[in-house]
N, C-alpha and C positions, 0 to 999 in steps of 0.2 A: 730506718721509716719507713722509705721507700719498699725494701721489700714485702714490711708486714700490710700495709696496705694493697701489696702485689698478691696479697695471700687472701687480703679477705673481699678484693674483688672474684677470683676463684672461688674458694670457698661461699659466697654467702649466693651465685647464684645458681646452684642447688632447689636452695626455696623457689616456689613457684614456677617451677622447669615446665608440671604438669597442664599448667596454668594457655602452654605454646600451644597454637592453632591449627598450626604450619604439620599436612600431613607428608608422608613421603611418598612421593611421586612410585606407584610402580614400575618395578628396574621392563625396557624394552628393548633387543633382541639389537647389536649393535653392531657392524661392520668392525672386521680387526682392522686397524690403521697398523701400514709396514712397522711403524715403532712403536705396535703392540709385540711386540719380535721381544724386545726385553725385561716389556712387562708380563707377570706373575701376578690375574687374578687372582690366584690360589693363596699363593704368598700374604699378599696383599687383608685379605677375605680371615686366612687364620693369626694374621695380629692384633683386626680386626676383634673375632673373635676374644682375643687372649684376654681385652680391657669392656665387652659390649659389659654389660646392666646382666646377669644371670634371669632376672626376667621379662627382658624384650627384646629392644635386639638391634638399641640403642645408646650411647655409651655417655652413658652419667655423666657427673659431677669427679665422682670417685672413683670413674675408670678414666677420665681425662685426667686428670689426679697422679690417677701411677704412667702414665704412659708419657707423663709430664716429667715425673721421677724416673722414669727408665731414658728418656734426652737426657738426661744427667744438666740441664742447664734453670735457668732460677727461676722463678715468678712470674718478675718483673723482666722477663726478655721479650724481648721485640721481634723471638719467631713466634711468643705466641699471642699475637696476631696476624705475624704473615701466614701460619701456616690455615691457619680459618678459615680467611681470605679465599689463599687454595684450594679450599674445600666445599666454598662457599656455605661455610656456616651458618644460622639464621636466630640459632638460641648458643648462650658460653656454653651452660651445661648441656646441651644437646647435640652429639653429633651422629648422622644415619650411616648405618651401609653406606647405600647410594653414594654419597658425598664425599666416605673413604675413602669408596674407591675409586672414585672421577677422580676426586684428587686428585688426588698421588699418583693417578693415572696420568693427568697430565705434569705430574712432574718428573714423570716415571719411574720412581718412585719404590722396592713393593716391600723393603726387607726394614726394621732397626735401622741395622746397621747403617745400610742405603742411606738414609732418613737423616741419620745425625754425620755424618758426614758431610750431606747435601748442609746445611745447620747454619756455614759462614756465608753460604753462596745467597740466602734467604734472607739472612742478616743484611746484603751487606742491598740492598732492592730499596731500603729506602736513600741511600743516596740517589735515585735514579728519579729526580721531581714527578715528573708522572706516574712511575710509579707506589710511590711515595703518598701520592697525592687520591688514589686509586685507596690505599691502605689505608691510610688518617678517615676518607669516607665511610668504606666500610665497618671499618670502627666504634661511630657514632653507634651503630644499631648493635656493634659488639656487646658493646661492653651498656647495652637496654640493662635495666632492672625486668627480669620476665613482666612481674608485675604494673611497673610504669605503663604511662599510653605511647608508648617508641616515641616523642618528641622533645624530653629531653634528656641530662644528665646529671644528675648529681654530684657536685662542687668536691663532691673530695673524688671521684669519679675520675671527673676532667682530669685535673689536677694530676692525676693518682696517670691517669696516662698519656696525658700531654709528654709527662716524664720519659716516659716509654718508650713512644713513637718516637720524640723530639727532642727528645736532648741531645744537650748541644750549643742547640739551634739558637740566634739569635731572642731575645725578648722573655722567651722563655722559662726562663728558672725565677724575671720580674715580676711577668707573670706568674705563673703561680703564683707568687708572696702576696702578689697586688689582690687576687682573688683570696686569699685566706684572710687576709687583713679585711675588705674591703665588707657590709653588710648590708647591700643592694640588693644582691642579682641573689637566687635561693640557688637557682641549678644554670646550664647554658642549654640553649638551642643551638640545630640545627644552618642555621645561619650565624651565630655567633662561631661556632664550633667550626665553621670550615675557613670565614671570615681570618679567625685570627692566623692561618697557618700561610692565608693569603699577604696578612698584616708578618708578619714574618721572612718571607718570600722576597720580598718587596720595599720594607720601611727596612732605614742604617740604626745602626745599633744610637747614634743622635739622631734620630726620627727625622732622620734627613729625608723628602722625598711625600711625610707626608701632612698634611691637609687641609681641618675641621672640619671641612664644610663641604667633604667627598662623603662619599657614601660609607662609610665604617659606620657597623651600630655603633650603639650607644654604650657597652660593656669596652668595645677597641674606645672610644675619643673618651671615659671615665679614665679608664691602664695612663693614656700619657699622659691625661688631665695629676696624674696622681703622680706616676716619674717624675712627670717635671717639680712635683712638687718636695718630694722623697728628694732629686735633686739639689735644691735650691737647702732644705735642713740639715746639707750637708756640710 
């Protein structure tokens, strides 16, 4: 089920991509960094050409999905959020040439083989709390529907994204179940999104440390109440 939802996330973002208002800034000459001795802009540019839209100079959904297929990863792999994080992608289904080149330059990866070999390292970044915080914050905008106002995530997307980025962390499975069963909330806003990560990191399995009069969003308070009622029923 998660795999199907992940597929829907990627493939559905193709619609509305033309609504993106962000324009790629013209590239300016940059000083050659010493570490660039091991990085070939020509090689990574050639790889971009393999996947870019034939009618333009961006990678659209079809090219991105082709790149994912060549990486050999599932559509629900967290690395497919971590890579756009490093590329500083602003629209899920539209990657620009400069984002591609500068993102891979920052990682010093210029071939598909090097990128594939580096995937385990990228995945491991979710084990670092500070890096996870940055990637999780980025993901809220990354998963936005291009046709939305950019203020909320629909519940299905939020449930899927949490499973991808926070898999096996405290409270995640129950929170996903709560979101899918409750009828009060139709979307997740950024404050609720970020607050849940804080809740997962700081509140114990049996809600040690949770205080009802603390400044949690009402969504979190309702989740705790739902869990406590659910446990009574069992």
